[in-house]
Short mmCIF file of the C-alpha atoms (twelve columns), coordinates in Angstrom:
data_MODEL
# 
_entry.id   MODEL 
# 
loop_
_atom_site.group_PDB 
_atom_site.id 
_atom_site.type_symbol 
_atom_site.label_atom_id 
_atom_site.label_alt_id 
_atom_site.label_comp_id 
_atom_site.label_asym_id 
_atom_site.label_seq_id 
_atom_site.Cartn_x 
_atom_site.Cartn_y 
_atom_site.Cartn_z 
_atom_site.pdbx_PDB_model_num 
ATOM 1   C CA . MET A 1   129.649 91.566 128.030 1 
ATOM 2   C CA . LYS A 2   126.566 93.793 128.407 1 
ATOM 3   C CA . GLU A 3   125.158 92.486 125.099 1 
ATOM 4   C CA . PHE A 4   125.520 88.880 126.270 1 
ATOM 5   C CA . ILE A 5   123.716 89.667 129.510 1 
ATOM 6   C CA . GLU A 6   120.875 91.516 127.775 1 
ATOM 7   C CA . ASN A 7   120.357 88.619 125.333 1 
ATOM 8   C CA . ALA A 8   120.275 86.129 128.202 1 
ATOM 9   C CA . LYS A 9   117.803 88.289 130.126 1 
ATOM 10  C CA . LYS A 10  115.493 88.461 127.098 1 
ATOM 11  C CA . HIS A 11  115.725 84.700 126.605 1 
ATOM 12  C CA . PHE A 12  114.869 84.067 130.237 1 
ATOM 13  C CA . GLU A 13  112.028 86.597 130.091 1 
ATOM 14  C CA . ASN A 14  110.429 84.700 127.205 1 
ATOM 15  C CA . ILE A 15  110.644 81.460 129.149 1 
ATOM 16  C CA . ILE A 16  109.010 83.030 132.202 1 
ATOM 17  C CA . ILE A 17  106.185 84.496 130.087 1 
ATOM 18  C CA . GLU A 18  105.583 81.095 128.479 1 
ATOM 19  C CA . GLN A 19  105.544 79.248 131.802 1 
ATOM 20  C CA . LEU A 20  103.241 81.774 133.495 1 
ATOM 21  C CA . ALA A 21  100.812 81.295 130.592 1 
ATOM 22  C CA . ARG A 22  101.037 77.537 131.111 1 
ATOM 23  C CA . ILE A 23  100.177 77.983 134.786 1 
ATOM 24  C CA . GLU A 24  97.066  79.903 133.773 1 
ATOM 25  C CA . GLN A 25  96.046  76.941 131.652 1 
ATOM 26  C CA . LEU A 26  96.662  74.568 134.560 1 
ATOM 27  C CA . ASN A 27  94.553  76.749 136.850 1 
ATOM 28  C CA . SER A 28  91.651  76.618 134.400 1 
ATOM 29  C CA . GLN A 29  91.552  72.827 134.292 1 
ATOM 30  C CA . LYS A 30  88.537  70.985 135.592 1 
ATOM 31  C CA . ASP A 31  88.566  68.483 138.429 1 
ATOM 32  C CA . TRP A 32  89.507  64.843 137.987 1 
ATOM 33  C CA . MET A 33  87.189  62.678 135.973 1 
ATOM 34  C CA . ASP A 34  84.781  60.842 138.281 1 
ATOM 35  C CA . PHE A 35  84.204  57.517 136.566 1 
ATOM 36  C CA . SER A 36  81.522  56.530 139.059 1 
ATOM 37  C CA . THR A 37  79.252  59.158 137.463 1 
ATOM 38  C CA . ILE A 38  79.856  58.091 133.845 1 
ATOM 39  C CA . SER A 39  77.761  55.552 131.976 1 
ATOM 40  C CA . PRO A 40  78.879  54.177 129.677 1 
ATOM 41  C CA . ILE A 41  82.643  54.499 130.103 1 
ATOM 42  C CA . VAL A 42  84.067  54.462 126.567 1 
ATOM 43  C CA . ILE A 43  87.296  52.469 126.177 1 
ATOM 44  C CA . GLY A 44  89.155  53.182 122.943 1 
ATOM 45  C CA . ILE A 45  91.168  50.309 121.475 1 
ATOM 46  C CA . VAL A 46  94.028  51.499 119.257 1 
ATOM 47  C CA . GLY A 47  95.900  48.722 117.476 1 
ATOM 48  C CA . GLY A 48  98.768  50.866 116.228 1 
ATOM 49  C CA . ASP A 49  101.522 49.319 114.093 1 
ATOM 50  C CA . GLY A 50  103.341 46.032 113.662 1 
ATOM 51  C CA . ILE A 51  102.368 43.542 116.341 1 
ATOM 52  C CA . GLY A 52  100.107 46.180 117.940 1 
ATOM 53  C CA . PRO A 53  96.788  45.020 116.434 1 
ATOM 54  C CA . GLU A 54  97.527  41.415 117.424 1 
ATOM 55  C CA . ILE A 55  98.366  42.038 121.072 1 
ATOM 56  C CA . SER A 56  95.612  44.656 121.345 1 
ATOM 57  C CA . LYS A 57  93.117  42.026 120.212 1 
ATOM 58  C CA . HIS A 58  94.208  39.706 123.024 1 
ATOM 59  C CA . ALA A 59  94.099  42.456 125.660 1 
ATOM 60  C CA . LYS A 60  90.609  43.432 124.528 1 
ATOM 61  C CA . SER A 61  89.489  39.793 124.914 1 
ATOM 62  C CA . VAL A 62  90.671  39.832 128.520 1 
ATOM 63  C CA . LEU A 63  88.874  43.117 129.231 1 
ATOM 64  C CA . GLU A 64  85.679  41.802 127.619 1 
ATOM 65  C CA . PHE A 65  85.828  38.720 129.855 1 
ATOM 66  C CA . LEU A 66  86.344  40.708 133.044 1 
ATOM 67  C CA . LEU A 67  83.822  43.419 132.157 1 
ATOM 68  C CA . LYS A 68  81.114  41.191 130.664 1 
ATOM 69  C CA . GLU A 69  78.489  42.292 133.215 1 
ATOM 70  C CA . GLN A 70  79.349  45.969 132.769 1 
ATOM 71  C CA . ILE A 71  79.157  45.602 128.980 1 
ATOM 72  C CA . LYS A 72  75.810  43.815 129.241 1 
ATOM 73  C CA . ASN A 73  74.430  46.634 131.415 1 
ATOM 74  C CA . ASN A 74  75.886  49.336 129.115 1 
ATOM 75  C CA . LYS A 75  78.204  50.646 131.803 1 
ATOM 76  C CA . VAL A 76  81.204  50.063 129.526 1 
ATOM 77  C CA . GLN A 77  81.567  50.333 125.752 1 
ATOM 78  C CA . PHE A 78  84.486  49.645 123.437 1 
ATOM 79  C CA . LYS A 79  85.413  51.856 120.490 1 
ATOM 80  C CA . THR A 80  87.913  50.584 117.934 1 
ATOM 81  C CA . ILE A 81  90.164  53.291 116.440 1 
ATOM 82  C CA . GLU A 82  92.035  52.099 113.367 1 
ATOM 83  C CA . GLY A 83  93.606  55.265 111.963 1 
ATOM 84  C CA . LEU A 84  96.705  55.581 114.153 1 
ATOM 85  C CA . THR A 85  98.943  53.618 111.780 1 
ATOM 86  C CA . ILE A 86  102.262 54.777 110.402 1 
ATOM 87  C CA . GLU A 87  100.845 54.579 106.874 1 
ATOM 88  C CA . ASN A 88  97.950  56.896 107.713 1 
ATOM 89  C CA . ARG A 89  100.112 59.281 109.731 1 
ATOM 90  C CA . ALA A 90  102.693 59.465 106.935 1 
ATOM 91  C CA . ARG A 91  99.966  60.102 104.358 1 
ATOM 92  C CA . VAL A 92  98.758  63.258 106.154 1 
ATOM 93  C CA . LEU A 93  102.183 64.160 107.602 1 
ATOM 94  C CA . LYS A 94  100.840 64.360 111.154 1 
ATOM 95  C CA . ALA A 95  101.715 62.462 114.335 1 
ATOM 96  C CA . ILE A 96  97.977  62.086 114.958 1 
ATOM 97  C CA . PRO A 97  95.596  62.760 112.052 1 
ATOM 98  C CA . ASP A 98  92.857  65.247 112.925 1 
ATOM 99  C CA . ASP A 99  90.008  62.755 112.535 1 
ATOM 100 C CA . VAL A 100 91.827  60.217 114.713 1 
ATOM 101 C CA . LEU A 101 92.429  62.817 117.418 1 
ATOM 102 C CA . GLU A 102 88.711  63.553 117.501 1 
ATOM 103 C CA . GLU A 103 87.992  59.830 117.854 1 
ATOM 104 C CA . LEU A 104 90.459  59.636 120.742 1 
ATOM 105 C CA . LYS A 105 88.771  62.569 122.448 1 
ATOM 106 C CA . ASP A 106 85.423  60.755 122.194 1 
ATOM 107 C CA . CYS A 107 86.832  58.101 124.552 1 
ATOM 108 C CA . HIS A 108 87.351  58.296 128.303 1 
ATOM 109 C CA . VAL A 109 90.348  55.944 128.373 1 
ATOM 110 C CA . ILE A 110 92.512  54.449 125.634 1 
ATOM 111 C CA . LEU A 111 94.288  51.095 125.386 1 
ATOM 112 C CA . LYS A 112 96.994  51.621 122.791 1 
ATOM 113 C CA . GLY A 113 99.249  49.242 120.938 1 
ATOM 114 C CA . PRO A 114 102.804 50.270 119.992 1 
ATOM 115 C CA . THR A 115 103.205 52.806 117.196 1 
ATOM 116 C CA . THR A 116 106.158 53.256 114.866 1 
ATOM 117 C CA . THR A 117 108.181 56.462 115.228 1 
ATOM 118 C CA . PRO A 118 110.111 57.365 112.054 1 
ATOM 119 C CA . ARG A 119 113.856 57.493 112.367 1 
ATOM 120 C CA . LYS A 120 116.663 58.606 110.102 1 
ATOM 121 C CA . GLY A 121 117.189 56.295 107.163 1 
ATOM 122 C CA . ASP A 122 113.791 54.602 107.096 1 
ATOM 123 C CA . LYS A 123 111.111 55.077 104.438 1 
ATOM 124 C CA . TRP A 124 108.812 57.272 106.531 1 
ATOM 125 C CA . PRO A 125 108.709 61.091 106.674 1 
ATOM 126 C CA . ASN A 126 110.110 62.742 109.806 1 
ATOM 127 C CA . ILE A 127 106.862 63.137 111.761 1 
ATOM 128 C CA . GLU A 128 106.632 63.458 115.534 1 
ATOM 129 C CA . SER A 129 106.121 60.466 117.804 1 
ATOM 130 C CA . ALA A 130 102.435 59.639 118.201 1 
ATOM 131 C CA . ASN A 131 103.036 59.115 121.925 1 
ATOM 132 C CA . VAL A 132 104.621 62.526 122.438 1 
ATOM 133 C CA . SER A 133 101.816 64.173 120.503 1 
ATOM 134 C CA . MET A 134 99.120  62.295 122.409 1 
ATOM 135 C CA . ARG A 135 100.580 63.248 125.795 1 
ATOM 136 C CA . ARG A 136 100.562 66.891 124.780 1 
ATOM 137 C CA . GLU A 137 97.157  66.955 123.060 1 
ATOM 138 C CA . LEU A 138 95.406  65.086 125.897 1 
ATOM 139 C CA . ASP A 139 97.547  66.559 128.728 1 
ATOM 140 C CA . LEU A 140 98.663  63.142 129.979 1 
ATOM 141 C CA . PHE A 141 100.918 64.484 132.712 1 
ATOM 142 C CA . ALA A 142 101.516 61.315 134.718 1 
ATOM 143 C CA . ASN A 143 103.525 58.326 133.556 1 
ATOM 144 C CA . VAL A 144 102.597 55.384 135.769 1 
ATOM 145 C CA . ARG A 145 104.524 52.124 135.653 1 
ATOM 146 C CA . PRO A 146 104.290 49.006 137.822 1 
ATOM 147 C CA . VAL A 147 107.294 46.765 138.446 1 
ATOM 148 C CA . LYS A 148 106.895 43.410 140.158 1 
ATOM 149 C CA . VAL A 149 109.487 40.711 140.884 1 
ATOM 150 C CA . PRO A 150 107.900 38.307 143.420 1 
ATOM 151 C CA . GLU A 151 111.020 36.224 143.967 1 
ATOM 152 C CA . LEU A 152 112.799 39.405 145.144 1 
ATOM 153 C CA . ASP A 153 109.746 40.604 147.117 1 
ATOM 154 C CA . ILE A 154 109.480 43.637 144.831 1 
ATOM 155 C CA . ASP A 155 106.100 45.225 144.140 1 
ATOM 156 C CA . TRP A 156 106.570 48.857 143.074 1 
ATOM 157 C CA . MET A 157 104.318 51.457 141.446 1 
ATOM 158 C CA . PHE A 158 106.057 54.519 139.999 1 
ATOM 159 C CA . PHE A 159 104.459 57.903 139.308 1 
ATOM 160 C CA . ARG A 160 106.659 60.040 137.057 1 
ATOM 161 C CA . GLU A 161 105.661 63.613 136.218 1 
ATOM 162 C CA . ASN A 162 105.470 63.861 132.410 1 
ATOM 163 C CA . THR A 163 105.369 67.593 131.601 1 
ATOM 164 C CA . GLU A 164 107.735 69.548 133.887 1 
ATOM 165 C CA . GLY A 165 111.126 69.291 135.536 1 
ATOM 166 C CA . ALA A 166 114.351 69.250 133.554 1 
ATOM 167 C CA . TYR A 167 112.738 67.957 130.366 1 
ATOM 168 C CA . VAL A 168 110.071 70.551 129.627 1 
ATOM 169 C CA . LEU A 169 112.695 73.215 128.868 1 
ATOM 170 C CA . GLY A 170 115.314 70.788 127.616 1 
ATOM 171 C CA . SER A 171 115.479 72.421 124.189 1 
ATOM 172 C CA . LYS A 172 115.374 76.004 125.501 1 
ATOM 173 C CA . GLY A 173 118.731 76.396 127.178 1 
ATOM 174 C CA . ILE A 174 121.069 79.188 126.132 1 
ATOM 175 C CA . ASN A 175 124.728 79.513 125.251 1 
ATOM 176 C CA . VAL A 176 125.307 82.892 126.882 1 
ATOM 177 C CA . THR A 177 128.856 82.981 125.496 1 
ATOM 178 C CA . ASP A 178 131.149 80.373 123.970 1 
ATOM 179 C CA . ASP A 179 132.232 79.573 127.527 1 
ATOM 180 C CA . LEU A 180 128.882 79.653 129.351 1 
ATOM 181 C CA . ALA A 181 125.877 77.400 128.713 1 
ATOM 182 C CA . VAL A 182 122.748 77.503 130.887 1 
ATOM 183 C CA . ASP A 183 119.797 75.134 130.976 1 
ATOM 184 C CA . PHE A 184 116.549 75.598 132.878 1 
ATOM 185 C CA . LYS A 185 114.304 73.495 135.083 1 
ATOM 186 C CA . VAL A 186 110.719 74.349 135.943 1 
ATOM 187 C CA . ILE A 187 108.510 73.068 138.753 1 
ATOM 188 C CA . THR A 188 105.040 74.489 139.321 1 
ATOM 189 C CA . THR A 189 102.730 74.171 142.299 1 
ATOM 190 C CA . GLN A 190 99.929  72.983 140.024 1 
ATOM 191 C CA . GLY A 191 102.012 70.425 138.141 1 
ATOM 192 C CA . SER A 192 103.564 69.008 141.290 1 
ATOM 193 C CA . GLU A 193 100.350 68.778 143.259 1 
ATOM 194 C CA . ARG A 194 98.449  66.844 140.633 1 
ATOM 195 C CA . ILE A 195 101.128 64.128 140.220 1 
ATOM 196 C CA . ILE A 196 101.713 63.842 143.982 1 
ATOM 197 C CA . ARG A 197 98.007  63.682 144.749 1 
ATOM 198 C CA . LEU A 198 97.536  61.023 142.073 1 
ATOM 199 C CA . ALA A 199 100.186 58.873 143.767 1 
ATOM 200 C CA . PHE A 200 98.602  59.307 147.198 1 
ATOM 201 C CA . GLU A 201 95.156  58.488 145.766 1 
ATOM 202 C CA . TYR A 202 96.535  55.283 144.272 1 
ATOM 203 C CA . ALA A 203 98.083  54.266 147.592 1 
ATOM 204 C CA . LYS A 204 94.877  55.043 149.480 1 
ATOM 205 C CA . ASN A 205 92.559  53.282 147.012 1 
ATOM 206 C CA . ASN A 206 94.738  50.177 146.936 1 
ATOM 207 C CA . ASN A 207 95.307  49.988 150.718 1 
ATOM 208 C CA . ILE A 208 99.040  50.589 150.362 1 
ATOM 209 C CA . ASN A 209 100.448 52.241 153.457 1 
ATOM 210 C CA . LYS A 210 103.760 53.449 152.023 1 
ATOM 211 C CA . LEU A 211 104.671 56.245 149.613 1 
ATOM 212 C CA . THR A 212 108.128 57.580 148.792 1 
ATOM 213 C CA . VAL A 213 108.920 60.988 147.276 1 
ATOM 214 C CA . VAL A 214 112.164 61.186 145.254 1 
ATOM 215 C CA . THR A 215 114.000 64.504 144.781 1 
ATOM 216 C CA . LYS A 216 117.414 66.117 145.199 1 
ATOM 217 C CA . ALA A 217 116.037 68.857 147.429 1 
ATOM 218 C CA . ASN A 218 119.176 69.023 149.559 1 
ATOM 219 C CA . VAL A 219 121.072 70.485 146.580 1 
ATOM 220 C CA . VAL A 220 118.461 71.649 144.073 1 
ATOM 221 C CA . LYS A 221 116.757 73.639 146.773 1 
ATOM 222 C CA . THR A 222 114.260 75.801 144.874 1 
ATOM 223 C CA . THR A 223 112.554 73.518 142.341 1 
ATOM 224 C CA . ASP A 224 113.049 70.176 144.098 1 
ATOM 225 C CA . GLY A 225 112.412 71.918 147.388 1 
ATOM 226 C CA . LYS A 226 109.021 73.074 146.053 1 
ATOM 227 C CA . PHE A 227 108.150 69.535 144.928 1 
ATOM 228 C CA . LEU A 228 109.014 68.149 148.366 1 
ATOM 229 C CA . SER A 229 107.187 70.874 150.276 1 
ATOM 230 C CA . ILE A 230 104.059 70.292 148.195 1 
ATOM 231 C CA . ALA A 231 104.299 66.581 148.968 1 
ATOM 232 C CA . GLU A 232 104.417 67.420 152.661 1 
ATOM 233 C CA . ARG A 233 101.275 69.531 152.318 1 
ATOM 234 C CA . VAL A 234 99.366  66.980 150.215 1 
ATOM 235 C CA . ALA A 235 100.285 64.169 152.613 1 
ATOM 236 C CA . LYS A 236 98.190  65.811 155.333 1 
ATOM 237 C CA . ASP A 237 95.085  64.894 153.313 1 
ATOM 238 C CA . TYR A 238 96.062  61.208 153.469 1 
ATOM 239 C CA . PRO A 239 96.747  60.356 157.127 1 
ATOM 240 C CA . GLU A 240 96.295  56.655 156.362 1 
ATOM 241 C CA . VAL A 241 99.349  56.641 154.061 1 
ATOM 242 C CA . GLU A 242 102.810 56.698 155.640 1 
ATOM 243 C CA . TRP A 243 105.306 58.607 153.523 1 
ATOM 244 C CA . ASP A 244 108.997 59.425 153.395 1 
ATOM 245 C CA . ASP A 245 111.441 61.039 150.980 1 
ATOM 246 C CA . TRP A 246 114.737 59.950 149.449 1 
ATOM 247 C CA . TYR A 247 117.306 61.687 147.274 1 
ATOM 248 C CA . ILE A 248 117.668 60.389 143.727 1 
ATOM 249 C CA . ASP A 249 121.306 59.304 144.073 1 
ATOM 250 C CA . ILE A 250 120.776 57.076 147.110 1 
ATOM 251 C CA . MET A 251 117.389 55.983 145.747 1 
ATOM 252 C CA . THR A 252 119.058 54.343 142.747 1 
ATOM 253 C CA . ALA A 253 121.284 52.433 145.150 1 
ATOM 254 C CA . LYS A 254 118.484 51.362 147.482 1 
ATOM 255 C CA . LEU A 255 116.400 49.936 144.628 1 
ATOM 256 C CA . ILE A 256 119.052 47.241 144.249 1 
ATOM 257 C CA . ASP A 257 119.654 46.836 147.998 1 
ATOM 258 C CA . PRO A 258 118.186 43.457 149.081 1 
ATOM 259 C CA . ALA A 259 117.783 44.727 152.642 1 
ATOM 260 C CA . ARG A 260 115.779 47.795 151.663 1 
ATOM 261 C CA . ARG A 261 114.082 47.447 148.258 1 
ATOM 262 C CA . SER A 262 111.053 45.454 149.387 1 
ATOM 263 C CA . GLN A 263 110.094 48.310 151.731 1 
ATOM 264 C CA . PHE A 264 109.296 50.628 148.810 1 
ATOM 265 C CA . LYS A 265 105.759 50.471 147.434 1 
ATOM 266 C CA . VAL A 266 104.549 53.662 145.705 1 
ATOM 267 C CA . LEU A 267 107.141 56.160 144.446 1 
ATOM 268 C CA . VAL A 268 106.575 59.626 142.967 1 
ATOM 269 C CA . ALA A 269 109.197 61.848 141.335 1 
ATOM 270 C CA . PRO A 270 109.749 64.786 138.974 1 
ATOM 271 C CA . ASN A 271 110.366 64.005 135.321 1 
ATOM 272 C CA . LEU A 272 114.125 63.339 135.115 1 
ATOM 273 C CA . TYR A 273 114.373 61.367 138.356 1 
ATOM 274 C CA . GLY A 274 111.294 59.369 137.427 1 
ATOM 275 C CA . ASP A 275 112.836 58.527 134.065 1 
ATOM 276 C CA . ILE A 276 116.008 57.260 135.755 1 
ATOM 277 C CA . ILE A 277 114.426 55.085 138.425 1 
ATOM 278 C CA . THR A 278 111.708 53.579 136.207 1 
ATOM 279 C CA . ASP A 279 114.293 52.391 133.683 1 
ATOM 280 C CA . GLU A 280 116.419 50.987 136.508 1 
ATOM 281 C CA . ALA A 281 113.399 49.262 138.026 1 
ATOM 282 C CA . ALA A 282 112.276 47.803 134.696 1 
ATOM 283 C CA . GLN A 283 115.766 46.380 134.174 1 
ATOM 284 C CA . ILE A 284 115.573 44.669 137.568 1 
ATOM 285 C CA . GLN A 285 112.269 43.158 136.425 1 
ATOM 286 C CA . GLY A 286 113.807 41.861 133.218 1 
ATOM 287 C CA . GLY A 287 114.102 44.818 130.836 1 
ATOM 288 C CA . VAL A 288 112.102 47.793 129.619 1 
ATOM 289 C CA . GLY A 289 109.918 45.516 127.497 1 
ATOM 290 C CA . THR A 290 108.444 43.667 130.462 1 
ATOM 291 C CA . ALA A 291 106.032 46.258 131.877 1 
ATOM 292 C CA . GLY A 292 102.797 47.931 130.961 1 
ATOM 293 C CA . SER A 293 102.560 51.681 131.314 1 
ATOM 294 C CA . ALA A 294 99.930  54.364 131.839 1 
ATOM 295 C CA . ASN A 295 99.848  58.011 130.791 1 
ATOM 296 C CA . ILE A 296 97.217  59.797 132.836 1 
ATOM 297 C CA . GLY A 297 95.595  63.223 132.792 1 
ATOM 298 C CA . LYS A 298 92.603  64.686 134.605 1 
ATOM 299 C CA . ARG A 299 90.288  64.170 131.631 1 
ATOM 300 C CA . TYR A 300 91.934  61.442 129.540 1 
ATOM 301 C CA . ALA A 301 94.202  58.460 130.135 1 
ATOM 302 C CA . MET A 302 96.155  56.193 127.804 1 
ATOM 303 C CA . PHE A 303 97.489  52.725 128.655 1 
ATOM 304 C CA . GLU A 304 100.082 50.901 126.585 1 
ATOM 305 C CA . ALA A 305 102.768 48.275 126.290 1 
ATOM 306 C CA . ILE A 306 106.121 50.016 126.565 1 
ATOM 307 C CA . HIS A 307 107.918 47.987 123.890 1 
ATOM 308 C CA . GLY A 308 107.982 48.794 120.178 1 
ATOM 309 C CA . SER A 309 105.966 47.618 117.191 1 
ATOM 310 C CA . ALA A 310 108.437 44.803 116.319 1 
ATOM 311 C CA . PRO A 311 108.447 45.202 112.501 1 
ATOM 312 C CA . ARG A 312 110.894 42.320 112.162 1 
ATOM 313 C CA . MET A 313 108.362 39.903 113.649 1 
ATOM 314 C CA . VAL A 314 105.863 41.068 111.045 1 
ATOM 315 C CA . GLU A 315 108.367 40.742 108.186 1 
ATOM 316 C CA . GLU A 316 109.279 37.216 109.296 1 
ATOM 317 C CA . GLY A 317 105.658 36.104 109.683 1 
ATOM 318 C CA . ARG A 318 105.878 35.612 113.456 1 
ATOM 319 C CA . ILE A 319 103.135 38.000 114.526 1 
ATOM 320 C CA . GLN A 320 101.050 35.228 116.101 1 
ATOM 321 C CA . PHE A 321 103.889 34.560 118.556 1 
ATOM 322 C CA . ALA A 322 103.988 38.136 119.884 1 
ATOM 323 C CA . ASP A 323 103.732 38.208 123.683 1 
ATOM 324 C CA . PRO A 324 100.582 40.104 124.787 1 
ATOM 325 C CA . SER A 325 101.427 40.161 128.506 1 
ATOM 326 C CA . SER A 326 102.698 43.776 128.591 1 
ATOM 327 C CA . MET A 327 99.548  44.936 126.827 1 
ATOM 328 C CA . ILE A 328 97.426  42.939 129.270 1 
ATOM 329 C CA . LYS A 329 99.317  44.507 132.178 1 
ATOM 330 C CA . ALA A 330 98.378  47.874 130.698 1 
ATOM 331 C CA . ALA A 331 94.758  46.686 130.664 1 
ATOM 332 C CA . SER A 332 95.033  45.997 134.385 1 
ATOM 333 C CA . LEU A 333 96.177  49.578 134.961 1 
ATOM 334 C CA . LEU A 334 93.196  50.749 132.913 1 
ATOM 335 C CA . LEU A 335 90.776  48.762 135.067 1 
ATOM 336 C CA . ASN A 336 92.253  50.246 138.219 1 
ATOM 337 C CA . HIS A 337 92.016  53.770 136.826 1 
ATOM 338 C CA . ILE A 338 88.314  53.573 135.961 1 
ATOM 339 C CA . GLY A 339 87.428  52.224 139.400 1 
ATOM 340 C CA . TYR A 340 87.407  48.443 138.956 1 
ATOM 341 C CA . VAL A 341 90.140  47.899 141.507 1 
ATOM 342 C CA . ASN A 342 89.124  44.333 142.384 1 
ATOM 343 C CA . LEU A 343 89.075  43.278 138.728 1 
ATOM 344 C CA . SER A 344 92.509  44.843 138.261 1 
ATOM 345 C CA . ARG A 345 93.841  42.918 141.246 1 
ATOM 346 C CA . LYS A 346 92.310  39.698 139.928 1 
ATOM 347 C CA . LEU A 347 94.006  40.195 136.566 1 
ATOM 348 C CA . ASP A 348 97.338  40.943 138.254 1 
ATOM 349 C CA . MET A 349 97.075  37.697 140.229 1 
ATOM 350 C CA . ALA A 350 96.287  35.703 137.087 1 
ATOM 351 C CA . LEU A 351 99.237  37.269 135.263 1 
ATOM 352 C CA . ASP A 352 101.514 36.401 138.180 1 
ATOM 353 C CA . ILE A 353 100.386 32.782 138.037 1 
ATOM 354 C CA . CYS A 354 100.679 32.494 134.251 1 
ATOM 355 C CA . VAL A 355 103.880 34.491 133.729 1 
ATOM 356 C CA . VAL A 356 105.862 34.350 136.968 1 
ATOM 357 C CA . TYR A 357 104.939 31.110 138.697 1 
ATOM 358 C CA . GLU A 358 103.589 28.321 136.509 1 
ATOM 359 C CA . LYS A 359 105.097 29.343 133.174 1 
ATOM 360 C CA . ASP A 360 103.141 26.603 131.411 1 
ATOM 361 C CA . PHE A 361 103.233 28.630 128.213 1 
ATOM 362 C CA . LYS A 362 106.674 29.930 127.431 1 
ATOM 363 C CA . MET A 363 106.568 32.969 125.150 1 
ATOM 364 C CA . THR A 364 109.652 32.993 122.913 1 
ATOM 365 C CA . GLY A 365 108.398 35.056 119.993 1 
ATOM 366 C CA . ARG A 366 108.990 32.048 117.730 1 
ATOM 367 C CA . SER A 367 107.428 28.724 116.787 1 
ATOM 368 C CA . ASN A 368 109.237 26.949 119.642 1 
ATOM 369 C CA . GLY A 369 106.998 28.817 122.098 1 
ATOM 370 C CA . ALA A 370 103.331 29.531 122.648 1 
ATOM 371 C CA . THR A 371 101.242 31.819 120.483 1 
ATOM 372 C CA . GLY A 372 99.626  34.922 121.888 1 
ATOM 373 C CA . GLU A 373 96.242  33.257 121.448 1 
ATOM 374 C CA . GLN A 374 97.327  30.211 123.465 1 
ATOM 375 C CA . PHE A 375 98.669  32.402 126.254 1 
ATOM 376 C CA . THR A 376 95.493  34.475 126.331 1 
ATOM 377 C CA . GLN A 377 93.270  31.395 126.535 1 
ATOM 378 C CA . TYR A 378 95.427  30.049 129.364 1 
ATOM 379 C CA . LEU A 379 95.095  33.389 131.156 1 
ATOM 380 C CA . LEU A 380 91.303  33.393 130.700 1 
ATOM 381 C CA . GLU A 381 91.090  29.864 132.126 1 
ATOM 382 C CA . THR A 382 93.122  31.029 135.112 1 
ATOM 383 C CA . LEU A 383 90.827  34.034 135.608 1 
ATOM 384 C CA . HIS A 384 87.837  31.684 135.548 1 
ATOM 385 C CA . ASP A 385 89.296  29.543 138.358 1 
ATOM 386 C CA . ASP A 386 87.284  29.988 141.580 1 
ATOM 387 C CA . ASN A 387 90.437  29.216 143.569 1 
ATOM 388 C CA . LEU A 388 92.494  31.917 141.887 1 
ATOM 389 C CA . GLU A 389 93.320  33.905 145.030 1 
ATOM 390 C CA . LYS A 390 94.172  30.802 147.049 1 
ATOM 391 C CA . LYS A 391 96.390  29.527 144.255 1 
ATOM 392 C CA . TRP A 392 98.135  32.903 143.971 1 
ATOM 393 C CA . SER A 393 98.723  33.089 147.745 1 
ATOM 394 C CA . THR A 394 100.220 29.582 147.684 1 
ATOM 395 C CA . PHE A 395 102.624 30.502 144.909 1 
ATOM 396 C CA . GLN A 396 103.643 33.684 146.719 1 
ATOM 397 C CA . ALA A 397 104.333 31.799 149.933 1 
ATOM 398 C CA . GLN A 398 106.445 29.256 148.062 1 
ATOM 399 C CA . THR A 399 108.396 31.981 146.277 1 
ATOM 400 C CA . LYS A 400 109.291 33.799 149.503 1 
ATOM 401 C CA . LYS A 401 110.706 30.686 151.166 1 
# 
């Protein structure tokens, strides 16, 4: 028995040493990037694999249209990064080749198409996911995902912590004996504050007067209790934002409660709880392939479609029918992040009109539907409409009747 205890103590000691070192790294980080002081802002465009280059091309066209004045005045530049393909990654046996990583670090923000992650039985070597590697290398600690279903009066923005909670030590549990297994969960002041503050900043900057913190602090009192207490402290810096907190179990129920769900606006949660509620929310919207996503750090940020690279569409010659709307939604998140909040809102309205309301171009992924190019041109025409906001408000009013 004593040997088991000593082994467990040593295991736990190593974890504590590792996490205290991580806190030192967090304490040494610089402040948030201030995009208002940067000129030009460099936007990296990463095509990725499969349908990625095609939908990235369409998203870039939309950004170029919206940012034409900023591009003309050299306030914004685009940088195309072509090396993050499965072929190139497999050739050097790295999730992100060294030269590509340096190119990524030369950008301020990145718009990334889907990348292929090797799996058992395919022709590729077993290299790490490019996404996982990028989050670690660029410290992209916040996963941000919007979910909108106008006909249900749902307009949610989720902030999920990416680097702590139950997942960060998920592979470092210990079987103390054959009968006793222990896993670990870590919450730090630094990690919690930066994700919570990011959520409050988003609410403040977008004039949203409601933020919800999701924990299980009534039972998981130490780690979840820390997350909630930090939220209470941070909230004092944002008196204009009303906030409340819910427990994860009842939260999952209230997201599907017609009497309550429309009251939620911005939600922030530790890693595991954020994973649960964002998948639930995406399913309410229509599935996990319907939303754009952001991975944000203090220095870098990466925006992407959350679906895969669709190799079957490529094999069957249907790449031109790939739906670019998730990638364009990611572009809207990018615009918001770098300070062009009004342009982001304008793009969101145009997407609502084109995807949710009018549906003039039905995207089926096949020849019986529109091509990505046709959809993008339709979206650009909608963005060019001087009556865009009035048209959007009319559609919203009709939907809520």
